[in-house]
C-alpha positions in Angstrom: 130.3 17.6 67.4 133.5 19.2 68.1 132.2 22.3 65.8 129.0 22.3 67.3 130.8 23.0 71.1 132.9 25.4 69.2 129.9 27.5 68.4 128.3 26.9 71.5 131.0 28.2 73.1 131.2 31.3 70.9 127.7 31.6 71.4 127.7 31.9 75.3 130.8 34.5 75.2 128.6 36.8 73.1 126.5 39.5 74.8 122.7 39.8 74.3 121.9 40.8 71.0 121.2 44.8 70.6 118.3 46.6 70.7 117.4 48.8 67.9 116.7 52.8 68.6 113.2 53.3 67.5 113.3 55.7 64.4 110.9 58.2 66.0 113.4 59.2 68.4 115.9 59.9 65.7 113.2 62.3 63.8 112.4 63.9 67.4 115.8 64.8 68.2 116.9 66.1 64.9 113.4 68.2 64.6 114.7 69.7 67.9 118.3 70.4 66.4 116.5 71.7 63.4 114.2 74.1 65.5 117.3 75.7 67.7 119.1 76.3 64.7 116.7 78.2 63.2 115.9 80.0 66.4 119.8 81.1 66.6 119.5 82.1 63.1 116.8 84.3 63.6 118.1 85.8 66.5 121.2 86.6 65.1 119.7 87.9 61.7 117.0 90.5 63.8 119.9 91.4 66.1 122.0 92.3 63.3 125.1 92.6 64.9 124.9 96.3 65.2 123.4 98.6 67.9 121.5 101.2 66.6 120.0 103.7 69.6 116.5 105.0 68.9 114.7 108.2 70.4 111.5 106.7 72.4 108.7 108.8 70.4 107.4 111.3 72.6 104.5 110.2 74.6 101.2 111.9 73.7 99.3 114.1 75.9 96.5 111.3 76.9 100.1 109.1 77.7 101.2 111.7 79.6 98.4 112.2 82.1 98.3 108.3 82.7 102.0 107.9 83.0 103.7 111.1 84.8 107.1 109.6 83.9 106.5 109.9 80.3 106.6 113.6 80.7 110.1 114.6 78.7 109.0 118.5 78.1 106.0 120.1 80.4 105.2 122.8 77.8 103.9 120.0 75.6 101.3 119.4 78.3 99.7 122.8 77.3 99.2 124.7 74.5 99.9 128.3 74.1 97.4 130.5 76.4 95.8 134.0 76.2 94.7 136.0 79.4 92.0 138.2 79.3 91.5 141.1 81.6 89.7 140.4 84.7 86.0 142.4 84.3 83.4 142.6 86.6 79.5 142.0 85.9 76.4 142.3 87.6 74.4 139.1 88.4 71.0 138.4 87.9 69.1 139.5 90.9 67.8 136.6 93.0 66.1 138.2 95.7 69.1 138.6 98.1 70.3 141.8 96.4 72.7 142.8 94.0 75.4 140.4 93.3 78.4 140.8 91.2 81.0 138.5 89.8 84.9 139.3 89.3 86.1 136.9 86.9 89.8 136.5 85.0 89.6 134.3 82.2 92.6 132.2 80.5 92.2 130.3 77.1 94.2 127.7 76.0 94.7 128.0 72.3 94.8 125.3 69.6 98.1 126.8 67.9 99.6 130.1 67.9 98.1 131.1 65.1 94.9 131.3 66.8 96.0 134.0 68.7 96.0 137.2 66.5 92.4 136.4 65.6 91.6 136.2 69.2 93.5 139.5 70.2 91.8 141.2 67.4 88.1 139.7 68.5 88.5 140.4 72.3 85.6 143.0 72.5 83.2 140.2 70.5 84.7 137.9 73.1 84.1 140.2 75.9 80.7 141.2 74.7 79.8 137.4 74.6 81.1 136.5 78.1 79.4 139.8 79.7 75.8 138.7 78.0 76.7 135.2 79.2 77.4 135.9 82.7 75.0 138.6 83.3 72.3 136.2 82.7 73.4 134.0 85.5 72.4 134.1 89.1 74.6 133.4 92.2 73.5 129.8 92.4 74.1 128.9 88.9 77.5 129.7 89.6 78.4 129.2 92.8 78.8 125.3 92.8 81.7 123.3 91.5 79.3 122.0 88.6 77.9 125.4 88.0 81.7 126.6 87.3 82.2 123.7 84.9 79.2 124.5 82.9 80.1 127.9 82.7 83.2 126.8 81.3 81.6 125.1 78.6 79.5 127.8 77.8 82.3 130.1 77.5 84.4 127.6 75.4 81.1 127.2 73.0 80.5 130.8 72.7 84.3 131.8 72.1 84.6 129.4 69.6 81.6 130.8 67.9 83.1 134.0 67.3 86.5 132.6 66.3 87.1 131.9 62.2 90.3 130.6 61.6 91.3 128.6 64.7 89.7 127.3 68.2 90.5 127.2 71.8 90.9 124.0 73.4 90.1 124.8 77.1 88.6 127.8 79.3 90.5 128.4 82.8 89.2 130.5 85.7 92.3 132.2 87.3 90.4 134.8 89.2 86.4 133.9 90.2 84.9 136.2 93.0 81.2 136.6 93.9 80.2 139.4 96.0 
């Protein structure tokens, strides 16, 4: 009986039995440690420890139009240009008396290689412009839309004359109807 009391006394002094931590907690914690280690390793690998400075690529003309802060060099916004001497043409009669158009045109070239050909064919270009402009009435060219249509027609006619290159755009630097 004494032994039973001793064991009972020992049993009373012990704390409640310890609960086991479920295995899934260890797996979850271990998985997070592995992922954290892998993330740090990848970051160190990709950063390489070296600081390399890269020049940002030049923005395209379209990007520069959308975001003007990307403009690094203004000369890249527009290509080489060639200006024609101003000239005067008679517009077609529209019942309001004779009308004259004084026009000065500037062409934006695809590249600098187009300049010699365009300068060599300037008489053909002037002929095309005189033929085109003299077939217009004042009503055809006095509105903004009429001028834009005229720019497109000039663009088409000048590019028909050129063989090795092309013009990109047509600008009116002087446009007077009288």
